[in-house]
C-alpha positions in Angstrom: -23.1 -14.0 -22.0 -21.7 -17.8 -21.7 -19.2 -19.8 -23.4 -20.8 -21.8 -25.8 -21.2 -22.1 -29.4 -24.5 -22.9 -31.5 -28.0 -23.4 -30.3 -29.3 -26.4 -28.4 -32.9 -28.0 -27.9 -33.2 -25.8 -24.6 -33.2 -22.8 -27.0 -29.7 -21.4 -27.7 -27.2 -23.0 -25.3 -24.8 -25.4 -27.0 -22.0 -27.6 -25.9 -19.7 -25.3 -24.1 -22.5 -24.2 -21.8 -22.2 -28.1 -20.3 -18.6 -27.4 -19.5 -19.9 -27.2 -15.4 -22.0 -30.2 -16.1 -19.6 -32.4 -14.0 -19.7 -30.6 -11.2 -23.9 -30.3 -10.7 -26.0 -33.4 -9.6 -24.2 -34.3 -6.1 -26.1 -31.6 -4.8 -25.5 -30.2 -1.1 -27.8 -28.6 1.2 -25.4 -25.6 1.9 -26.7 -24.8 -1.6 -30.1 -24.7 -0.8 -30.4 -20.5 0.0 -32.4 -19.5 -3.1 -31.8 -15.6 -2.6 -28.2 -16.6 -2.9 -28.5 -18.9 -5.8 -30.5 -16.2 -7.4 -28.2 -13.6 -6.9 -24.9 -15.2 -8.3 -26.8 -16.6 -11.5 -27.3 -13.0 -12.0 -23.6 -11.9 -11.5 -22.7 -15.0 -13.8 -24.9 -14.6 -16.5 -25.3 -10.2 -16.6 -21.5 -10.1 -17.3 -20.1 -8.0 -19.8 -18.3 -9.4 -23.4 -15.1 -8.1 -22.5 -15.2 -9.6 -19.1 -15.9 -12.7 -20.5 -13.4 -11.9 -23.3 -10.4 -11.0 -21.6 -11.2 -12.2 -18.5 -11.2 -15.2 -16.1 -15.5 -15.4 -15.7 -15.9 -17.5 -18.5 -16.0 -20.9 -15.9 -18.6 -19.1 -13.9 -20.4 -17.9 -16.9 -20.7 -21.2 -18.1 -22.0 -23.2 -14.7 -24.9 -20.6 -14.8 -26.1 -21.3 -18.4 -25.4 -24.7 -17.6 -28.0 -24.3 -14.5 -30.6 -22.6 -17.0 -30.2 -25.2 -19.3 -30.7 -28.0 -17.1 -34.0 -26.1 -15.6 -35.0 -25.5 -19.3 -34.7 -29.3 -20.2 -36.3 -30.4 -17.0 -40.5 -30.8 -16.6 -40.5 -28.0 -13.9 -43.7 -26.0 -15.2 -43.3 -22.6 -15.6 -40.0 -22.8 -14.4 -38.8 -24.3 -17.5 -40.5 -22.1 -19.6 -38.9 -19.4 -18.0 -35.5 -21.0 -18.2 -36.1 -21.6 -22.2 -37.2 -17.6 -22.5 -34.0 -17.3 -21.0 -31.7 -19.6 -22.4 -33.5 -18.6 -26.0 -31.8 -15.0 -26.0 -27.8 -16.6 -26.8 -27.5 -15.7 -30.0 -26.0 -18.9 -32.1 -22.8 -16.7 -33.8 -21.9 -15.8 -30.3 -19.0 -17.4 -27.7 -19.5 -14.7 -25.4 -23.1 -13.3 -24.4 -24.9 -11.7 -21.7 -28.5 -13.1 -21.2 -29.8 -9.8 -19.4 -31.7 -12.2 -16.8 -34.4 -10.4 -14.6 -34.2 -10.7 -11.0 -37.6 -12.6 -11.1 -36.2 -14.6 -13.6 -33.0 -15.3 -11.5 -35.1 -16.5 -8.6 -37.5 -18.3 -10.6 -34.9 -20.8 -11.9 -33.0 -20.3 -9.3 -35.8 -22.1 -6.8 -36.2 -25.0 -9.7 -32.4 -25.2 -9.8 -32.2 -25.9 -5.6 -35.6 -28.0 -5.7 -33.9 -30.3 -8.2 -30.6 -30.6 -7.6 -29.0 -28.7 -10.4 -27.0 -25.8 -8.4 -23.6 -25.8 -9.9 -20.9 -27.2 -7.2 -18.7 -23.7 -7.2 -18.1 -22.3 -3.8 -19.9 -19.1 -5.3 -23.2 -20.8 -5.1 -22.8 -21.7 -1.4 -24.2 -20.1 1.5 -20.9 -20.7 3.5 -19.1 -18.9 1.0 -21.3 -15.7 1.3 -21.3 -15.9 4.9 -17.7 -15.9 4.9 -17.4 -13.1 2.3 -19.8 -11.3 4.7 -17.3 -12.0 7.5 -14.7 -10.3 5.8 -16.6 -7.3 5.0 -17.7 -7.0 8.4 -13.7 -7.4 9.9 -12.7 -5.0 7.1 -15.2 -2.2 8.6 -14.5 -3.0 12.0 -10.5 -2.3 11.1 -11.3 0.9 9.4 -13.7 2.4 12.3 -11.1 1.4 15.0 -8.4 3.2 12.8 -10.9 6.5 12.6 -11.2 6.0 15.9 -7.5 6.0 16.7 -6.9 9.3 14.3 -9.8 11.3 15.6 -8.5 10.5 19.0 -5.6 12.3 18.2 -6.3 15.0 16.0 -6.1 18.9 16.9 -7.0 21.1 14.4 -4.8 24.1 13.4 -5.3 27.2 14.6 -4.6 28.5 10.7 -8.0 29.6 9.1 -8.8 27.9 5.5 -9.1 31.4 4.0 -7.5 33.5 1.4 -4.5 34.6 2.8 -3.2 31.6 5.2 -0.2 30.5 4.8 -0.2 26.7 4.8 2.3 23.5 4.1 1.9 20.6 1.8 4.3 17.5 2.2 4.7 17.5 -1.4 4.9 21.2 -2.3 6.1 22.7 0.5 4.8 26.0 1.8 2.4 28.0 -0.2 -0.5 30.7 0.5 -4.1 30.0 0.2 -5.5 31.9 -3.0 -9.3 31.6 -2.6 -11.3 28.9 -1.1 -13.1 27.3 -4.0 -15.8 24.8 -1.9 -16.0 26.1 1.6 -17.9 23.0 2.5 -15.3 20.3 1.5 -12.4 22.9 2.4 -11.5 22.5 -1.5 -8.6 25.6 -1.8 -6.4 27.1 -4.7 -3.1 27.1 -3.2 -0.2 29.6 -5.0 3.0 27.7 -3.5 6.5 29.3 -3.2 7.6 27.4 -5.3 5.4 29.4 -8.0 3.3 26.7 -8.7 -0.9 26.9 -8.1 -3.0 24.2 -7.6 -5.9 23.2 -5.7 -5.8 21.3 -2.6 -8.2 19.8 -0.1 -7.7 21.3 3.6 -7.3 18.0 5.7 -3.8 17.6 3.2 -2.7 20.9 4.5 -1.1 22.0 7.7 -0.9 25.5 9.0 1.9 27.4 10.5 1.6 25.4 13.8 1.6 22.2 12.1 -1.2 20.8 12.7 -3.8 20.1 9.9 -6.3 23.0 9.1 -9.4 20.4 8.8 -10.5 16.8 9.7 -9.9 14.0 7.5 -13.5 12.7 6.1 -14.4 9.5 7.4 
């Protein structure tokens, strides 16, 4: 899956895969986490044809392909052999190609790339970038938890039962009557609204006659 054409001496990557070459060589210790490099390389090389053709992933794909090419051309023993095998999967008549690189292959190639300074100088391969992503994910999770706790503290369950015959209110369809309970565990019910429309609804989206929700929203 690279942005390349034709076969090279390393087994299938052409000049287009070298578009990231200028980004490599000036090695930064921040790029020295082999697991991060391997994981990112797998993502970059195993993209779909559609993703590469219609989105903006060609550059990352090409940089990853260039890293494989550098290791394939190097004299790094088993790592170079593995890289040559992976590089050889690129068809000569395709500009966009998924290498189908495995986790073990990615780790072997990444280790050699880290040790010999062939890691692309892009943020996606850096340890600090992945730490930033993890911190942002943690922040969003904390915010979600706070929102849930605030909701739970003010939640008051309706005295109206989730049962056939109960009168309920939906913000979109207005008042109606539960015809039957379809899934008891989740509170999925069939409601016939006063407007004449019958549709399925989740109990947590419905209010009872006292104005409180029939069921607590899922976390």
